[in-house]
VOSE-81183 format. One line per field, with one value per atom (N, C-alpha, C): atom name; residue number from 1; x, y, z. Coordinates in steps of 0.05 Angstrom, whole numbers, padded with zeros to 5 digits. Layout:
<pases>
atom <- (CA,...)
nr <- (NUM,...)
east <- (X,...)
north <- (Y,...)
up <- (Z,...)
</pases>
This chain:
<pases>
atom <- (N,CA,C,N,CA,C,N,CA,C,N,CA,C,N,CA,C,N,CA,C,N,CA,C,N,CA,C,N,CA,C,N,CA,C,N,CA,C,N,CA,C,N,CA,C,N,CA,C,N,CA,C,N,CA,C,N,CA,C,N,CA,C,N,CA,C,N,CA,C,N,CA,C,N,CA,C,N,CA,C,N,CA,C,N,CA,C,N,CA,C,N,CA,C,N,CA,C,N,CA,C,N,CA,C,N,CA,C,N,CA,C,N,CA,C,N,CA,C,N,CA,C,N,CA,C,N,CA,C,N,CA,C,N,CA,C,N,CA,C,N,CA,C,N,CA,C,N,CA,C,N,CA,C,N,CA,C,N,CA,C,N,CA,C,N,CA,C,N,CA,C,N,CA,C,N,CA,C,N,CA,C,N,CA,C,N,CA,C,N,CA,C,N,CA,C,N,CA,C,N,CA,C,N,CA,C,N,CA,C,N,CA,C,N,CA,C,N,CA,C,N,CA,C,N,CA,C,N,CA,C,N,CA,C,N,CA,C,N,CA,C,N,CA,C,N,CA,C,N,CA,C,N,CA,C,N,CA,C,N,CA,C,N,CA,C,N,CA,C,N,CA,C,N,CA,C,N,CA,C,N,CA,C,N,CA,C,N,CA,C,N,CA,C,N,CA,C,N,CA,C,N,CA,C,N,CA,C,N,CA,C,N,CA,C,N,CA,C,N,CA,C,N,CA,C,N,CA,C,N,CA,C)
nr <- (1,1,1,2,2,2,3,3,3,4,4,4,5,5,5,6,6,6,7,7,7,8,8,8,9,9,9,10,10,10,11,11,11,12,12,12,13,13,13,14,14,14,15,15,15,16,16,16,17,17,17,18,18,18,19,19,19,20,20,20,21,21,21,22,22,22,23,23,23,24,24,24,25,25,25,26,26,26,27,27,27,28,28,28,29,29,29,30,30,30,31,31,31,32,32,32,33,33,33,34,34,34,35,35,35,36,36,36,37,37,37,38,38,38,39,39,39,40,40,40,41,41,41,42,42,42,43,43,43,44,44,44,45,45,45,46,46,46,47,47,47,48,48,48,49,49,49,50,50,50,51,51,51,52,52,52,53,53,53,54,54,54,55,55,55,56,56,56,57,57,57,58,58,58,59,59,59,60,60,60,61,61,61,62,62,62,63,63,63,64,64,64,65,65,65,66,66,66,67,67,67,68,68,68,69,69,69,70,70,70,71,71,71,72,72,72,73,73,73,74,74,74,75,75,75,76,76,76,77,77,77,78,78,78,79,79,79,80,80,80,81,81,81,82,82,82,83,83,83,84,84,84,85,85,85,86,86,86,87,87,87,88,88,88,89,89,89,90,90,90,91,91,91,92,92,92,93,93,93,94,94,94,95,95,95)
east <- (-00738,-00726,-00696,-00686,-00658,-00641,-00615,-00597,-00598,-00600,-00601,-00626,-00648,-00673,-00671,-00659,-00655,-00638,-00616,-00598,-00613,-00628,-00643,-00663,-00678,-00698,-00684,-00663,-00649,-00636,-00625,-00613,-00634,-00657,-00679,-00688,-00691,-00700,-00680,-00654,-00633,-00630,-00631,-00629,-00653,-00676,-00700,-00698,-00689,-00686,-00665,-00643,-00622,-00632,-00647,-00657,-00678,-00694,-00713,-00699,-00678,-00662,-00646,-00636,-00620,-00636,-00661,-00678,-00695,-00688,-00699,-00729,-00739,-00767,-00769,-00749,-00748,-00724,-00729,-00707,-00691,-00665,-00648,-00650,-00657,-00659,-00632,-00632,-00608,-00586,-00592,-00572,-00586,-00571,-00582,-00583,-00601,-00604,-00579,-00564,-00540,-00519,-00517,-00497,-00505,-00531,-00540,-00536,-00539,-00534,-00505,-00487,-00459,-00451,-00464,-00456,-00469,-00494,-00508,-00497,-00487,-00476,-00451,-00435,-00410,-00414,-00437,-00442,-00438,-00448,-00442,-00413,-00397,-00368,-00354,-00363,-00352,-00358,-00382,-00388,-00372,-00368,-00352,-00323,-00312,-00284,-00282,-00301,-00301,-00303,-00320,-00322,-00296,-00284,-00258,-00236,-00236,-00216,-00220,-00245,-00251,-00243,-00249,-00242,-00212,-00197,-00168,-00157,-00168,-00159,-00165,-00189,-00197,-00179,-00173,-00155,-00127,-00117,-00090,-00089,-00109,-00110,-00111,-00126,-00126,-00099,-00084,-00057,-00038,-00041,-00024,-00027,-00052,-00057,-00060,-00050,-00053,-00038,-00015,00000,-00012,-00032,-00046,-00064,-00067,-00083,-00064,-00051,-00031,-00042,-00067,-00079,-00082,-00092,-00096,-00070,-00050,-00023,-00011,-00013,-00002,-00017,-00044,-00060,-00052,-00048,-00040,-00013,00006,00032,00031,00014,00010,-00002,-00022,-00034,-00014,00003,00024,00043,00052,00070,00057,00031,00017,00015,00009,00008,00035,00056,00083,00089,00083,00088,00072,00047,00031,00042,00051,00063,00089,00105,00130,00125,00103,00096,00087,00078,00069,00092,00115,00138,00143,00130,00133,00155,00173,00194,00183,00186,00176,00200,00203,00224,00244)
north <- (-01505,-01528,-01529,-01551,-01553,-01556,-01553,-01555,-01583,-01604,-01631,-01635,-01624,-01627,-01611,-01588,-01572,-01587,-01599,-01614,-01638,-01652,-01675,-01668,-01646,-01637,-01629,-01613,-01605,-01628,-01647,-01671,-01687,-01691,-01706,-01693,-01667,-01652,-01655,-01651,-01653,-01681,-01701,-01729,-01737,-01727,-01733,-01721,-01695,-01682,-01697,-01705,-01719,-01745,-01761,-01786,-01783,-01762,-01757,-01749,-01734,-01728,-01752,-01767,-01791,-01811,-01816,-01836,-01823,-01799,-01784,-01780,-01777,-01770,-01740,-01726,-01697,-01689,-01671,-01662,-01639,-01640,-01619,-01595,-01571,-01548,-01538,-01527,-01516,-01536,-01562,-01583,-01603,-01610,-01630,-01657,-01674,-01701,-01718,-01721,-01737,-01726,-01700,-01688,-01695,-01692,-01699,-01728,-01746,-01774,-01780,-01763,-01767,-01755,-01733,-01719,-01730,-01737,-01746,-01770,-01791,-01814,-01807,-01788,-01781,-01758,-01746,-01724,-01730,-01753,-01759,-01762,-01774,-01777,-01750,-01733,-01706,-01691,-01693,-01680,-01691,-01718,-01730,-01721,-01720,-01711,-01681,-01665,-01637,-01633,-01648,-01646,-01655,-01676,-01685,-01664,-01651,-01630,-01607,-01599,-01577,-01584,-01608,-01617,-01616,-01626,-01626,-01598,-01581,-01553,-01539,-01544,-01532,-01541,-01567,-01578,-01566,-01565,-01553,-01524,-01509,-01480,-01477,-01494,-01493,-01498,-01517,-01523,-01500,-01489,-01467,-01442,-01436,-01412,-01418,-01441,-01448,-01428,-01419,-01401,-01373,-01368,-01342,-01340,-01361,-01361,-01366,-01345,-01350,-01361,-01355,-01366,-01396,-01405,-01433,-01448,-01435,-01447,-01451,-01430,-01432,-01453,-01453,-01472,-01501,-01505,-01532,-01540,-01521,-01527,-01534,-01520,-01526,-01554,-01561,-01588,-01610,-01605,-01624,-01628,-01607,-01610,-01624,-01618,-01632,-01662,-01669,-01697,-01711,-01698,-01709,-01713,-01693,-01696,-01719,-01722,-01744,-01771,-01773,-01798,-01804,-01783,-01787,-01797,-01786,-01795,-01824,-01834,-01862,-01881,-01869,-01886,-01890,-01874,-01877,-01857,-01866,-01849,-01832,-01807,-01788,-01772,-01767,-01750,-01768)
up <- (00737,00724,00731,00740,00747,00722,00727,00704,00691,00707,00697,00680,00689,00673,00647,00648,00624,00603,00613,00596,00584,00601,00592,00570,00574,00554,00528,00530,00506,00491,00506,00494,00480,00492,00480,00454,00455,00431,00408,00414,00393,00383,00401,00392,00375,00382,00366,00339,00337,00311,00294,00307,00293,00282,00298,00288,00266,00268,00247,00221,00222,00198,00188,00207,00199,00184,00193,00180,00158,00150,00128,00131,00155,00160,00159,00167,00167,00149,00130,00113,00126,00121,00132,00114,00125,00108,00098,00074,00061,00055,00056,00050,00031,00010,-00009,00004,-00006,00004,00005,-00017,-00017,00003,00005,00023,00052,00058,00085,00092,00072,00077,00082,00073,00079,00105,00113,00137,00162,00161,00185,00199,00185,00200,00216,00208,00222,00242,00243,00261,00291,00301,00329,00336,00318,00322,00322,00304,00302,00328,00339,00364,00387,00387,00408,00407,00384,00381,00388,00380,00387,00418,00431,00460,00473,00463,00475,00471,00448,00443,00461,00465,00483,00511,00520,00547,00552,00533,00536,00535,00518,00518,00544,00555,00580,00603,00604,00624,00621,00597,00592,00600,00593,00600,00630,00644,00673,00686,00674,00684,00677,00654,00645,00662,00670,00686,00716,00725,00753,00771,00763,00780,00780,00765,00765,00790,00805,00829,00853,00863,00884,00909,00916,00941,00938,00916,00912,00910,00898,00896,00924,00940,00968,00984,00981,00996,00988,00962,00953,00964,00965,00976,01005,01020,01049,01052,01036,01037,01030,01011,01004,01027,01039,01062,01086,01090,01112,01106,01081,01073,01076,01068,01072,01101,01118,01147,01159,01150,01160,01152,01127,01118,01132,01137,01153,01181,01193,01220,01221,01199,01197,01188,01183,01176,01146,01130,01101,01092,01075,01066,01042,01044,01024,01015,00989,00976,00962)
</pases>
């Protein structure tokens, strides 16, 4: 099973369970009915905000630790200088 198939199967299972709990076909264990009715409608938004926060943190951490990879840093500097030289050869002012 490929990664995409695994994600599709797990997503289908979790979405099905969520919808069954949301429409009160399936009761949420260890949570009272009124509490579940208050939590379930906002659960997708909470997951979306959590995923966005994780994504921004991951991106920021990657930028913060970028200089920890000296080979990648040097490679990027070489590519930038090559791009600048190419643009200069085409008559574009850079800098």
